[in-house]
PDB file of N, CA, C and O in Angstrom:
ATOM      1  N   MET A   1     -11.256-307.805 125.336  1.00  0.00           N
ATOM      2  CA  MET A   1     -11.773-308.826 125.092  1.00  0.00           C
ATOM      3  C   MET A   1     -13.631-308.261 125.023  1.00  0.00           C
ATOM      4  O   MET A   1     -14.477-309.083 124.671  1.00  0.00           O
ATOM      5  N   THR A   2     -13.855-307.469 125.230  1.00  0.00           N
ATOM      6  CA  THR A   2     -15.064-307.418 124.632  1.00  0.00           C
ATOM      7  C   THR A   2     -15.800-306.756 124.247  1.00  0.00           C
ATOM      8  O   THR A   2     -17.027-306.665 124.248  1.00  0.00           O
ATOM      9  N   SER A   3     -13.951-305.590 123.415  1.00  0.00           N
ATOM     10  CA  SER A   3     -14.621-305.148 121.956  1.00  0.00           C
ATOM     11  C   SER A   3     -14.525-305.824 121.217  1.00  0.00           C
ATOM     12  O   SER A   3     -15.154-305.764 120.160  1.00  0.00           O
ATOM     13  N   CYS A   4     -13.173-307.276 121.710  1.00  0.00           N
ATOM     14  CA  CYS A   4     -13.283-308.322 120.565  1.00  0.00           C
ATOM     15  C   CYS A   4     -14.487-308.806 120.193  1.00  0.00           C
ATOM     16  O   CYS A   4     -14.922-308.832 119.042  1.00  0.00           O
ATOM     17  N   ILE A   5     -14.999-309.171 121.127  1.00  0.00           N
ATOM     18  CA  ILE A   5     -16.259-309.937 120.877  1.00  0.00           C
ATOM     19  C   ILE A   5     -17.563-308.803 120.339  1.00  0.00           C
ATOM     20  O   ILE A   5     -18.503-309.234 119.672  1.00  0.00           O
ATOM     21  N   SER A   6     -17.478-307.612 120.658  1.00  0.00           N
ATOM     22  CA  SER A   6     -18.593-306.320 120.005  1.00  0.00           C
ATOM     23  C   SER A   6     -18.165-306.710 118.785  1.00  0.00           C
ATOM     24  O   SER A   6     -19.051-307.314 118.181  1.00  0.00           O
ATOM     25  N   THR A   7     -16.789-306.560 117.971  1.00  0.00           N
ATOM     26  CA  THR A   7     -16.710-305.872 116.994  1.00  0.00           C
ATOM     27  C   THR A   7     -17.095-307.140 116.069  1.00  0.00           C
ATOM     28  O   THR A   7     -17.840-307.126 115.089  1.00  0.00           O
ATOM     29  N   ILE A   8     -16.330-308.354 116.683  1.00  0.00           N
ATOM     30  CA  ILE A   8     -16.932-309.724 116.039  1.00  0.00           C
ATOM     31  C   ILE A   8     -18.491-309.294 115.622  1.00  0.00           C
ATOM     32  O   ILE A   8     -18.440-308.697 114.546  1.00  0.00           O
ATOM     33  N   LEU A   9     -19.857-309.401 116.118  1.00  0.00           N
ATOM     34  CA  LEU A   9     -20.614-309.402 116.617  1.00  0.00           C
ATOM     35  C   LEU A   9     -21.154-308.742 115.255  1.00  0.00           C
ATOM     36  O   LEU A   9     -21.706-309.118 114.220  1.00  0.00           O
ATOM     37  N   PHE A  10     -20.636-307.415 115.895  1.00  0.00           N
ATOM     38  CA  PHE A  10     -20.678-305.606 114.751  1.00  0.00           C
ATOM     39  C   PHE A  10     -20.731-306.529 113.305  1.00  0.00           C
ATOM     40  O   PHE A  10     -21.664-306.632 112.509  1.00  0.00           O
ATOM     41  N   ILE A  11     -19.510-307.095 113.275  1.00  0.00           N
ATOM     42  CA  ILE A  11     -19.319-307.425 111.798  1.00  0.00           C
ATOM     43  C   ILE A  11     -20.430-308.575 111.413  1.00  0.00           C
ATOM     44  O   ILE A  11     -21.004-307.966 110.510  1.00  0.00           O
ATOM     45  N   LEU A  12     -20.890-309.431 111.475  1.00  0.00           N
ATOM     46  CA  LEU A  12     -21.309-310.738 111.682  1.00  0.00           C
ATOM     47  C   LEU A  12     -23.317-310.097 111.371  1.00  0.00           C
ATOM     48  O   LEU A  12     -23.872-310.282 110.288  1.00  0.00           O
ATOM     49  N   THR A  13     -23.980-309.434 112.508  1.00  0.00           N
ATOM     50  CA  THR A  13     -24.743-308.467 112.473  1.00  0.00           C
ATOM     51  C   THR A  13     -25.130-307.593 111.380  1.00  0.00           C
ATOM     52  O   THR A  13     -25.949-307.514 110.464  1.00  0.00           O
ATOM     53  N   LYS A  14     -24.010-306.878 111.987  1.00  0.00           N
ATOM     54  CA  LYS A  14     -24.198-305.177 111.152  1.00  0.00           C
ATOM     55  C   LYS A  14     -25.598-304.282 112.414  1.00  0.00           C
ATOM     56  O   LYS A  14     -26.438-303.432 112.121  1.00  0.00           O
ATOM     57  N   ASN A  15     -25.352-304.854 113.581  1.00  0.00           N
ATOM     58  CA  ASN A  15     -26.541-304.190 114.314  1.00  0.00           C
ATOM     59  C   ASN A  15     -25.427-303.365 115.590  1.00  0.00           C
ATOM     60  O   ASN A  15     -24.387-303.916 115.952  1.00  0.00           O
ATOM     61  N   GLN A  16     -25.616-302.789 115.823  1.00  0.00           N
ATOM     62  CA  GLN A  16     -24.391-301.891 116.647  1.00  0.00           C
ATOM     63  C   GLN A  16     -25.447-302.201 118.227  1.00  0.00           C
ATOM     64  O   GLN A  16     -25.069-301.703 119.287  1.00  0.00           O
ATOM     65  N   ASN A  17     -26.465-302.874 118.181  1.00  0.00           N
ATOM     66  CA  ASN A  17     -27.131-302.188 119.370  1.00  0.00           C
ATOM     67  C   ASN A  17     -26.466-304.078 120.060  1.00  0.00           C
ATOM     68  O   ASN A  17     -25.938-304.361 121.135  1.00  0.00           O
ATOM     69  N   VAL A  18     -26.877-305.102 118.688  1.00  0.00           N
ATOM     70  CA  VAL A  18     -26.671-306.392 119.227  1.00  0.00           C
ATOM     71  C   VAL A  18     -25.222-306.187 119.879  1.00  0.00           C
ATOM     72  O   VAL A  18     -24.933-306.660 120.978  1.00  0.00           O
ATOM     73  N   SER A  19     -24.535-305.603 119.268  1.00  0.00           N
ATOM     74  CA  SER A  19     -23.242-306.748 119.682  1.00  0.00           C
ATOM     75  C   SER A  19     -22.657-305.698 120.857  1.00  0.00           C
ATOM     76  O   SER A  19     -21.895-306.036 121.763  1.00  0.00           O
ATOM     77  N   ILE A  20     -23.321-304.013 120.578  1.00  0.00           N
ATOM     78  CA  ILE A  20     -23.232-303.600 122.503  1.00  0.00           C
ATOM     79  C   ILE A  20     -23.212-304.688 123.521  1.00  0.00           C
ATOM     80  O   ILE A  20     -22.366-305.207 124.249  1.00  0.00           O
ATOM     81  N   LEU A  21     -25.026-304.881 123.176  1.00  0.00           N
ATOM     82  CA  LEU A  21     -25.814-305.328 124.598  1.00  0.00           C
ATOM     83  C   LEU A  21     -25.158-307.188 124.217  1.00  0.00           C
ATOM     84  O   LEU A  21     -25.507-308.111 124.952  1.00  0.00           O
ATOM     85  N   SER A  22     -24.736-307.293 123.668  1.00  0.00           N
ATOM     86  CA  SER A  22     -24.464-309.145 123.230  1.00  0.00           C
ATOM     87  C   SER A  22     -23.469-309.768 124.193  1.00  0.00           C
ATOM     88  O   SER A  22     -23.546-310.838 124.798  1.00  0.00           O
ATOM     89  N   SER A  23     -22.157-308.495 124.189  1.00  0.00           N
ATOM     90  CA  SER A  23     -21.012-308.684 124.719  1.00  0.00           C
ATOM     91  C   SER A  23     -20.706-308.448 125.857  1.00  0.00           C
ATOM     92  O   SER A  23     -20.154-309.385 126.433  1.00  0.00           O
ATOM     93  N   VAL A  24     -20.864-307.468 126.467  1.00  0.00           N
ATOM     94  CA  VAL A  24     -20.850-307.759 127.701  1.00  0.00           C
ATOM     95  C   VAL A  24     -21.204-308.394 128.540  1.00  0.00           C
ATOM     96  O   VAL A  24     -20.554-308.553 129.574  1.00  0.00           O
ATOM     97  N   PRO A  25     -22.691-309.090 128.232  1.00  0.00           N
ATOM     98  CA  PRO A  25     -23.122-310.744 129.495  1.00  0.00           C
ATOM     99  C   PRO A  25     -21.975-311.518 128.496  1.00  0.00           C
ATOM    100  O   PRO A  25     -20.963-311.699 129.173  1.00  0.00           O
ATOM    101  N   ILE A  26     -21.879-311.803 127.728  1.00  0.00           N
ATOM    102  CA  ILE A  26     -20.819-312.487 127.423  1.00  0.00           C
ATOM    103  C   ILE A  26     -19.805-312.456 128.178  1.00  0.00           C
ATOM    104  O   ILE A  26     -19.520-313.539 128.692  1.00  0.00           O
ATOM    105  N   TYR A  27     -19.233-311.688 128.397  1.00  0.00           N
ATOM    106  CA  TYR A  27     -17.843-311.064 129.084  1.00  0.00           C
ATOM    107  C   TYR A  27     -18.211-311.229 130.659  1.00  0.00           C
ATOM    108  O   TYR A  27     -17.484-311.678 131.545  1.00  0.00           O
ATOM    109  N   TYR A  28     -19.227-310.858 130.736  1.00  0.00           N
ATOM    110  CA  TYR A  28     -19.543-311.473 132.386  1.00  0.00           C
ATOM    111  C   TYR A  28     -20.080-313.180 132.710  1.00  0.00           C
ATOM    112  O   TYR A  28     -19.563-313.572 133.755  1.00  0.00           O
ATOM    113  N   VAL A  29     -20.740-313.960 132.229  1.00  0.00           N
ATOM    114  CA  VAL A  29     -20.331-315.251 132.012  1.00  0.00           C
ATOM    115  C   VAL A  29     -19.112-315.734 132.141  1.00  0.00           C
ATOM    116  O   VAL A  29     -18.872-316.746 132.799  1.00  0.00           O
ATOM    117  N   LEU A  30     -18.051-314.910 131.392  1.00  0.00           N
ATOM    118  CA  LEU A  30     -16.611-315.484 131.079  1.00  0.00           C
ATOM    119  C   LEU A  30     -16.181-315.811 132.330  1.00  0.00           C
ATOM    120  O   LEU A  30     -16.059-316.794 133.061  1.00  0.00           O
ATOM    121  N   ALA A  31     -15.932-314.236 132.309  1.00  0.00           N
ATOM    122  CA  ALA A  31     -15.288-314.072 133.924  1.00  0.00           C
ATOM    123  C   ALA A  31     -16.057-314.456 135.528  1.00  0.00           C
ATOM    124  O   ALA A  31     -15.604-314.571 136.667  1.00  0.00           O
ATOM    125  N   LEU A  32     -17.097-314.545 135.074  1.00  0.00           N
ATOM    126  CA  LEU A  32     -17.168-315.762 136.585  1.00  0.00           C
ATOM    127  C   LEU A  32     -17.198-317.238 136.322  1.00  0.00           C
ATOM    128  O   LEU A  32     -16.847-317.994 137.228  1.00  0.00           O
ATOM    129  N   LEU A  33     -17.450-317.550 135.568  1.00  0.00           N
ATOM    130  CA  LEU A  33     -17.060-319.011 134.690  1.00  0.00           C
ATOM    131  C   LEU A  33     -15.098-319.209 135.157  1.00  0.00           C
ATOM    132  O   LEU A  33     -14.408-320.158 135.528  1.00  0.00           O
ATOM    133  N   ARG A  34     -14.909-318.153 134.948  1.00  0.00           N
ATOM    134  CA  ARG A  34     -13.233-318.603 134.614  1.00  0.00           C
ATOM    135  C   ARG A  34     -12.395-317.616 135.407  1.00  0.00           C
ATOM    136  O   ARG A  34     -11.245-317.431 135.006  1.00  0.00           O
ATOM    137  N   TYR A  35     -12.965-316.730 136.849  1.00  0.00           N
ATOM    138  CA  TYR A  35     -12.911-315.876 137.698  1.00  0.00           C
ATOM    139  C   TYR A  35     -13.322-316.514 138.404  1.00  0.00           C
ATOM    140  O   TYR A  35     -12.612-317.354 138.958  1.00  0.00           O
ATOM    141  N   GLY A  36     -14.772-316.372 138.710  1.00  0.00           N
ATOM    142  CA  GLY A  36     -15.073-316.787 139.894  1.00  0.00           C
ATOM    143  C   GLY A  36     -15.812-315.228 140.600  1.00  0.00           C
ATOM    144  O   GLY A  36     -16.534-315.293 141.595  1.00  0.00           O
ATOM    145  N   THR A  37     -15.541-314.088 140.012  1.00  0.00           N
ATOM    146  CA  THR A  37     -15.829-312.726 140.390  1.00  0.00           C
ATOM    147  C   THR A  37     -15.896-312.025 139.210  1.00  0.00           C
ATOM    148  O   THR A  37     -15.367-312.524 138.217  1.00  0.00           O
ATOM    149  N   THR A  38     -16.643-310.586 139.105  1.00  0.00           N
ATOM    150  CA  THR A  38     -16.230-309.890 137.610  1.00  0.00           C
ATOM    151  C   THR A  38     -16.960-308.258 138.909  1.00  0.00           C
ATOM    152  O   THR A  38     -17.536-308.398 139.988  1.00  0.00           O
ATOM    153  N   HIS A  39     -16.594-306.906 138.175  1.00  0.00           N
ATOM    154  CA  HIS A  39     -17.008-305.741 138.786  1.00  0.00           C
ATOM    155  C   HIS A  39     -17.926-305.072 137.598  1.00  0.00           C
ATOM    156  O   HIS A  39     -17.740-304.898 136.394  1.00  0.00           O
ATOM    157  N   LEU A  40     -18.887-304.812 138.404  1.00  0.00           N
ATOM    158  CA  LEU A  40     -19.590-304.084 137.155  1.00  0.00           C
ATOM    159  C   LEU A  40     -18.841-302.733 136.891  1.00  0.00           C
ATOM    160  O   LEU A  40     -18.806-302.357 135.720  1.00  0.00           O
ATOM    161  N   LEU A  41     -18.270-302.001 137.800  1.00  0.00           N
ATOM    162  CA  LEU A  41     -17.789-300.831 137.361  1.00  0.00           C
ATOM    163  C   LEU A  41     -17.197-300.765 135.713  1.00  0.00           C
ATOM    164  O   LEU A  41     -17.593-300.088 134.765  1.00  0.00           O
ATOM    165  N   PHE A  42     -15.834-301.991 135.840  1.00  0.00           N
ATOM    166  CA  PHE A  42     -15.716-302.228 134.610  1.00  0.00           C
ATOM    167  C   PHE A  42     -16.709-302.691 133.018  1.00  0.00           C
ATOM    168  O   PHE A  42     -16.827-302.334 131.846  1.00  0.00           O
ATOM    169  N   LEU A  43     -17.120-303.471 133.768  1.00  0.00           N
ATOM    170  CA  LEU A  43     -18.332-303.474 132.390  1.00  0.00           C
ATOM    171  C   LEU A  43     -19.252-302.482 132.499  1.00  0.00           C
ATOM    172  O   LEU A  43     -20.178-302.242 131.723  1.00  0.00           O
ATOM    173  N   LEU A  44     -18.970-301.950 133.441  1.00  0.00           N
ATOM    174  CA  LEU A  44     -19.904-300.407 132.221  1.00  0.00           C
ATOM    175  C   LEU A  44     -18.657-299.146 131.876  1.00  0.00           C
ATOM    176  O   LEU A  44     -18.645-297.929 132.057  1.00  0.00           O
ATOM    177  N   VAL A  45     -18.045-299.745 131.520  1.00  0.00           N
ATOM    178  CA  VAL A  45     -16.430-298.741 131.357  1.00  0.00           C
ATOM    179  C   VAL A  45     -16.290-299.451 129.604  1.00  0.00           C
ATOM    180  O   VAL A  45     -15.955-298.748 128.651  1.00  0.00           O
ATOM    181  N   VAL A  46     -16.676-301.178 129.464  1.00  0.00           N
ATOM    182  CA  VAL A  46     -15.565-302.043 128.844  1.00  0.00           C
ATOM    183  C   VAL A  46     -17.383-301.584 128.097  1.00  0.00           C
ATOM    184  O   VAL A  46     -17.446-302.002 126.941  1.00  0.00           O
ATOM    185  N   MET A  47     -18.098-301.197 128.341  1.00  0.00           N
ATOM    186  CA  MET A  47     -19.183-300.880 126.963  1.00  0.00           C
ATOM    187  C   MET A  47     -18.948-299.692 126.947  1.00  0.00           C
ATOM    188  O   MET A  47     -18.220-299.373 126.007  1.00  0.00           O
ATOM    189  N   LEU A  48     -19.375-298.569 127.844  1.00  0.00           N
ATOM    190  CA  LEU A  48     -18.680-297.163 126.800  1.00  0.00           C
ATOM    191  C   LEU A  48     -17.348-297.392 125.795  1.00  0.00           C
ATOM    192  O   LEU A  48     -16.684-296.370 125.625  1.00  0.00           O
ATOM    193  N   VAL A  49     -16.947-298.419 125.213  1.00  0.00           N
ATOM    194  CA  VAL A  49     -15.168-298.077 125.087  1.00  0.00           C
ATOM    195  C   VAL A  49     -16.242-298.861 124.134  1.00  0.00           C
ATOM    196  O   VAL A  49     -16.717-297.936 123.475  1.00  0.00           O
ATOM    197  N   GLN A  50     -16.910-300.118 123.687  1.00  0.00           N
ATOM    198  CA  GLN A  50     -17.244-300.827 122.904  1.00  0.00           C
ATOM    199  C   GLN A  50     -18.062-300.354 122.475  1.00  0.00           C
ATOM    200  O   GLN A  50     -18.322-301.047 121.492  1.00  0.00           O
ATOM    201  N   ALA A  51     -19.103-299.142 122.541  1.00  0.00           N
ATOM    202  CA  ALA A  51     -19.854-298.258 121.992  1.00  0.00           C
ATOM    203  C   ALA A  51     -19.018-296.691 121.155  1.00  0.00           C
ATOM    204  O   ALA A  51     -19.302-295.919 120.239  1.00  0.00           O
ATOM    205  N   THR A  52     -18.016-296.857 122.034  1.00  0.00           N
ATOM    206  CA  THR A  52     -17.128-295.614 121.051  1.00  0.00           C
ATOM    207  C   THR A  52     -16.776-296.255 119.818  1.00  0.00           C
ATOM    208  O   THR A  52     -16.859-295.721 118.712  1.00  0.00           O
ATOM    209  N   ILE A  53     -16.268-297.742 120.113  1.00  0.00           N
ATOM    210  CA  ILE A  53     -15.506-298.058 118.482  1.00  0.00           C
ATOM    211  C   ILE A  53     -16.390-298.528 117.721  1.00  0.00           C
ATOM    212  O   ILE A  53     -16.093-298.541 116.526  1.00  0.00           O
ATOM    213  N   VAL A  54     -17.674-299.037 118.097  1.00  0.00           N
ATOM    214  CA  VAL A  54     -18.976-299.552 117.112  1.00  0.00           C
ATOM    215  C   VAL A  54     -19.420-298.107 116.101  1.00  0.00           C
ATOM    216  O   VAL A  54     -19.598-298.176 114.884  1.00  0.00           O
ATOM    217  N   LEU A  55     -19.540-296.841 116.923  1.00  0.00           N
ATOM    218  CA  LEU A  55     -19.977-295.788 116.597  1.00  0.00           C
ATOM    219  C   LEU A  55     -19.224-294.811 115.775  1.00  0.00           C
ATOM    220  O   LEU A  55     -19.601-293.985 114.944  1.00  0.00           O
ATOM    221  N   ASN A  56     -17.487-295.290 116.461  1.00  0.00           N
ATOM    222  CA  ASN A  56     -16.389-295.184 115.201  1.00  0.00           C
ATOM    223  C   ASN A  56     -16.149-295.083 113.891  1.00  0.00           C
ATOM    224  O   ASN A  56     -15.915-294.291 112.978  1.00  0.00           O
ATOM    225  N   MET A  57     -16.410-296.978 114.362  1.00  0.00           N
ATOM    226  CA  MET A  57     -17.020-297.602 113.028  1.00  0.00           C
ATOM    227  C   MET A  57     -17.994-297.240 111.846  1.00  0.00           C
ATOM    228  O   MET A  57     -17.951-297.560 110.658  1.00  0.00           O
ATOM    229  N   GLN A  58     -19.091-296.295 112.717  1.00  0.00           N
ATOM    230  CA  GLN A  58     -20.485-296.464 111.591  1.00  0.00           C
ATOM    231  C   GLN A  58     -20.014-294.442 111.017  1.00  0.00           C
ATOM    232  O   GLN A  58     -20.294-293.958 109.921  1.00  0.00           O
ATOM    233  N   HIS A  59     -19.573-294.001 111.719  1.00  0.00           N
ATOM    234  CA  HIS A  59     -19.340-292.482 111.259  1.00  0.00           C
ATOM    235  C   HIS A  59     -17.857-293.202 109.687  1.00  0.00           C
ATOM    236  O   HIS A  59     -18.086-292.943 108.505  1.00  0.00           O
ATOM    237  N   GLN A  60     -16.964-293.764 109.976  1.00  0.00           N
ATOM    238  CA  GLN A  60     -16.021-294.195 109.139  1.00  0.00           C
ATOM    239  C   GLN A  60     -17.137-294.210 108.284  1.00  0.00           C
ATOM    240  O   GLN A  60     -17.865-293.225 108.404  1.00  0.00           O
ATOM    241  N   SER A  61     -17.515-295.147 107.360  1.00  0.00           N
ATOM    242  CA  SER A  61     -18.294-296.186 107.082  1.00  0.00           C
ATOM    243  C   SER A  61     -19.257-295.282 106.326  1.00  0.00           C
ATOM    244  O   SER A  61     -19.559-295.564 105.166  1.00  0.00           O
ATOM    245  N   LYS A  62     -19.846-293.995 107.053  1.00  0.00           N
ATOM    246  CA  LYS A  62     -20.747-293.069 106.645  1.00  0.00           C
ATOM    247  C   LYS A  62     -19.775-292.139 105.757  1.00  0.00           C
ATOM    248  O   LYS A  62     -20.234-291.895 104.641  1.00  0.00           O
ATOM    249  N   GLN A  63     -18.485-291.561 106.052  1.00  0.00           N
ATOM    250  CA  GLN A  63     -17.620-290.786 105.718  1.00  0.00           C
ATOM    251  C   GLN A  63     -17.441-291.724 104.470  1.00  0.00           C
ATOM    252  O   GLN A  63     -17.578-291.074 103.433  1.00  0.00           O
ATOM    253  N   GLU A  64     -17.230-292.790 104.295  1.00  0.00           N
ATOM    254  CA  GLU A  64     -16.772-293.415 102.901  1.00  0.00           C
ATOM    255  C   GLU A  64     -17.798-293.737 101.958  1.00  0.00           C
ATOM    256  O   GLU A  64     -17.472-293.998 100.800  1.00  0.00           O
ATOM    257  N   SER A  65     -19.360-293.756 102.415  1.00  0.00           N
ATOM    258  CA  SER A  65     -20.845-293.375 101.279  1.00  0.00           C
ATOM    259  C   SER A  65     -21.031-292.301 101.118  1.00  0.00           C
ATOM    260  O   SER A  65     -21.995-292.077 100.386  1.00  0.00           O
ATOM    261  N   GLU A  66     -20.301-291.108 101.643  1.00  0.00           N
ATOM    262  CA  GLU A  66     -21.102-290.065 101.477  1.00  0.00           C
ATOM    263  C   GLU A  66     -19.840-289.422 100.458  1.00  0.00           C
ATOM    264  O   GLU A  66     -20.046-288.290 100.021  1.00  0.00           O
ATOM    265  N   LEU A  67     -18.898-289.924 100.177  1.00  0.00           N
ATOM    266  CA  LEU A  67     -17.724-289.523  99.679  1.00  0.00           C
ATOM    267  C   LEU A  67     -17.927-290.576  97.964  1.00  0.00           C
ATOM    268  O   LEU A  67     -17.419-290.272  96.884  1.00  0.00           O
ATOM    269  N   ASP A  68     -18.677-291.608  98.212  1.00  0.00           N
ATOM    270  CA  ASP A  68     -19.096-292.393  97.099  1.00  0.00           C
ATOM    271  C   ASP A  68     -19.975-291.533  96.046  1.00  0.00           C
ATOM    272  O   ASP A  68     -19.612-291.247  94.906  1.00  0.00           O
ATOM    273  N   ILE A  69     -21.497-291.091  96.796  1.00  0.00           N
ATOM    274  CA  ILE A  69     -21.988-290.449  96.338  1.00  0.00           C
ATOM    275  C   ILE A  69     -21.118-288.927  95.336  1.00  0.00           C
ATOM    276  O   ILE A  69     -21.039-288.703  94.128  1.00  0.00           O
ATOM    277  N   LYS A  70     -20.759-288.395  96.190  1.00  0.00           N
ATOM    278  CA  LYS A  70     -19.980-287.061  95.731  1.00  0.00           C
ATOM    279  C   LYS A  70     -18.954-287.365  94.519  1.00  0.00           C
ATOM    280  O   LYS A  70     -18.577-286.493  93.737  1.00  0.00           O
ATOM    281  N   GLU A  71     -18.607-288.533  94.475  1.00  0.00           N
ATOM    282  CA  GLU A  71     -17.940-288.870  93.485  1.00  0.00           C
ATOM    283  C   GLU A  71     -18.473-289.324  92.261  1.00  0.00           C
ATOM    284  O   GLU A  71     -18.011-289.115  91.139  1.00  0.00           O
ATOM    285  N   LYS A  72     -19.324-289.860  92.519  1.00  0.00           N
ATOM    286  CA  LYS A  72     -20.945-291.016  90.964  1.00  0.00           C
ATOM    287  C   LYS A  72     -21.428-289.814  90.773  1.00  0.00           C
ATOM    288  O   LYS A  72     -22.074-289.866  89.727  1.00  0.00           O
ATOM    289  N   GLN A  73     -21.490-288.049  91.517  1.00  0.00           N
ATOM    290  CA  GLN A  73     -22.199-287.285  91.060  1.00  0.00           C
ATOM    291  C   GLN A  73     -21.518-286.321  90.173  1.00  0.00           C
ATOM    292  O   GLN A  73     -22.088-285.631  89.328  1.00  0.00           O
ATOM    293  N   GLN A  74     -19.811-286.331  90.522  1.00  0.00           N
ATOM    294  CA  GLN A  74     -19.350-285.271  89.911  1.00  0.00           C
ATOM    295  C   GLN A  74     -19.275-286.356  88.298  1.00  0.00           C
ATOM    296  O   GLN A  74     -19.373-285.718  87.250  1.00  0.00           O
ATOM    297  N   ILE A  75     -19.161-287.421  88.221  1.00  0.00           N
ATOM    298  CA  ILE A  75     -18.836-288.388  86.726  1.00  0.00           C
ATOM    299  C   ILE A  75     -19.703-287.780  86.072  1.00  0.00           C
ATOM    300  O   ILE A  75     -19.322-287.108  85.113  1.00  0.00           O
ATOM    301  N   ILE A  76     -21.490-287.859  86.490  1.00  0.00           N
ATOM    302  CA  ILE A  76     -22.528-287.212  85.901  1.00  0.00           C
ATOM    303  C   ILE A  76     -22.311-286.118  85.663  1.00  0.00           C
ATOM    304  O   ILE A  76     -23.171-285.420  85.127  1.00  0.00           O
TER     305      ILE A  76
END
């Protein structure tokens, strides 16, 4: 659930810090409201997974932009 929230926030804001830092508190509040409890260790693991997803997305976009630059240089 937090990965979904993080990914949506990242797509909307294009800022990895906002997506990572915002989704865990959102999940924390939702878990407290729905279940009445939540676990800090689980939230830390989720935050690590979110950071991995966002960094992977950035790495892929960086590779794509580098390929585009190389293709443009070959054309010239």
